[in-house]
C-alpha positions in Angstrom: 74.5 85.9 -62.7 77.0 84.9 -59.9 78.2 81.4 -59.9 76.9 78.5 -62.3 73.3 78.8 -63.1 70.8 76.1 -62.3 67.4 76.0 -63.8 64.6 75.6 -61.4 61.7 73.6 -62.6 58.0 73.9 -61.9 58.0 70.8 -60.1 60.3 71.8 -57.4 57.9 74.6 -56.5 54.8 72.4 -56.8 56.3 69.5 -54.7 57.3 71.7 -52.1 53.7 73.3 -51.7 52.0 70.2 -52.4 50.6 67.4 -50.5 52.8 64.6 -49.2 54.9 63.0 -51.7 58.2 61.4 -52.0 59.8 64.6 -53.4 58.1 66.9 -51.2 60.6 67.3 -48.4 63.8 67.6 -50.8 62.0 70.2 -53.2 61.1 72.1 -49.9 64.5 72.2 -48.5 65.6 73.3 -51.9 63.2 76.2 -51.9 64.3 77.1 -48.2 68.0 77.0 -49.3 67.2 79.5 -52.2 65.4 81.7 -49.7 68.3 81.7 -47.3 71.0 82.1 -49.8 72.6 78.9 -48.9 71.7 77.3 -52.3 73.7 80.1 -54.0 76.7 79.2 -51.5 76.7 75.5 -52.1 75.6 75.3 -55.8 75.3 78.4 -57.9 72.6 80.8 -59.0 68.9 79.5 -59.1 67.2 80.7 -62.4 63.9 80.1 -63.8 61.7 81.4 -66.7 58.4 83.0 -67.3 56.6 79.7 -68.2 57.3 78.1 -64.8 54.9 80.8 -63.4 52.4 80.2 -66.0 52.4 76.3 -65.3 52.0 76.9 -61.7 49.0 79.2 -61.8 47.6 76.9 -64.9 47.6 73.8 -62.5 45.9 75.5 -59.8 43.3 77.1 -62.0 42.4 73.7 -63.2 42.0 72.8 -59.8 39.7 75.9 -59.2 42.3 77.1 -56.5 43.3 80.6 -58.3 44.0 82.2 -54.9 46.5 79.5 -53.8 48.0 79.6 -57.5 48.5 83.4 -57.1 50.0 83.0 -53.7 52.5 80.3 -54.8 53.4 82.6 -57.8 53.9 85.5 -55.5 56.0 83.3 -53.1 58.4 81.9 -55.8 58.7 85.5 -57.2 59.6 87.0 -53.8 62.6 84.3 -53.7 64.4 86.7 -56.0 65.3 84.4 -58.6 66.2 85.6 -62.2 63.3 85.1 -64.3 64.1 84.6 -68.0 62.0 85.7 -70.8 60.4 83.6 -73.5 61.1 85.8 -76.7 61.1 85.0 -80.5 64.6 83.3 -80.5 63.4 80.9 -77.7 60.3 80.0 -79.8 62.6 79.3 -82.7 64.7 77.2 -80.4 61.8 75.4 -79.2 60.4 74.6 -82.8 64.1 73.2 -83.5 63.9 71.0 -80.5 60.5 69.9 -80.9 61.7 68.6 -84.4 64.5 67.0 -82.6 62.6 65.3 -79.7 59.3 64.7 -81.1 58.0 61.4 -80.0 60.6 60.9 -77.3 58.3 61.7 -74.5 59.4 65.3 -73.6 56.3 67.5 -73.2 56.3 70.9 -75.2 56.2 72.9 -71.7 59.7 71.3 -70.8 61.0 71.9 -74.3 60.3 75.7 -73.9 62.3 75.5 -70.7 65.1 73.7 -72.4 65.0 76.4 -75.1 65.4 79.1 -72.7 68.1 77.3 -70.8 70.1 76.6 -74.0 69.9 80.1 -75.3 71.4 81.4 -72.1 74.2 78.7 -71.6 72.4 77.0 -68.5 73.5 73.5 -68.5 71.9 72.2 -65.2 68.3 71.6 -64.4 67.0 70.8 -61.2 63.8 68.7 -61.8 61.9 65.5 -60.9 61.1 65.0 -64.5 63.5 62.2 -65.8 62.7 62.9 -69.3 65.2 65.6 -69.1 67.6 62.7 -68.8 67.2 62.3 -72.6 68.7 65.5 -73.7 72.4 65.4 -73.8 72.8 69.2 -73.9 71.7 69.5 -70.3 72.3 67.5 -66.9 69.4 67.0 -64.7 69.8 67.1 -61.1 67.3 65.0 -59.1 65.9 67.1 -56.1 66.2 63.9 -53.8 70.0 63.4 -54.7 70.8 67.3 -54.7 69.1 67.7 -51.0 71.3 65.0 -49.6 74.4 66.9 -50.7 
């Protein structure tokens, strides 16, 4: 990894590709900057994990839009981000985090991202999900605030 790693959450991709939303423009800008290489120059190395792809495909499949989900996953993969795996050590960390954060409003799908981040020394996540602000081990960067930099 070159430069400080930044975890790219699922909602960045979903808002960038979705319909009109207050986060759409800022998320699209982040994706364009990653594709152009300027994100890396301004901030650091964008990374993600395998669960992000599952979340994207799952959401589109629920809507009966498999082809769109497949295309979104292919496009995101084409950006060349490092895709971190979820292995048994991440599952163990997930269980620890679930015990720690149960009932505090952090969904299990985001706890797995957190487990991956912590196991790989990643301390910054770009996400619209404010519940990451409850986690003192990481800093959430809101896409709107980040895109104005």
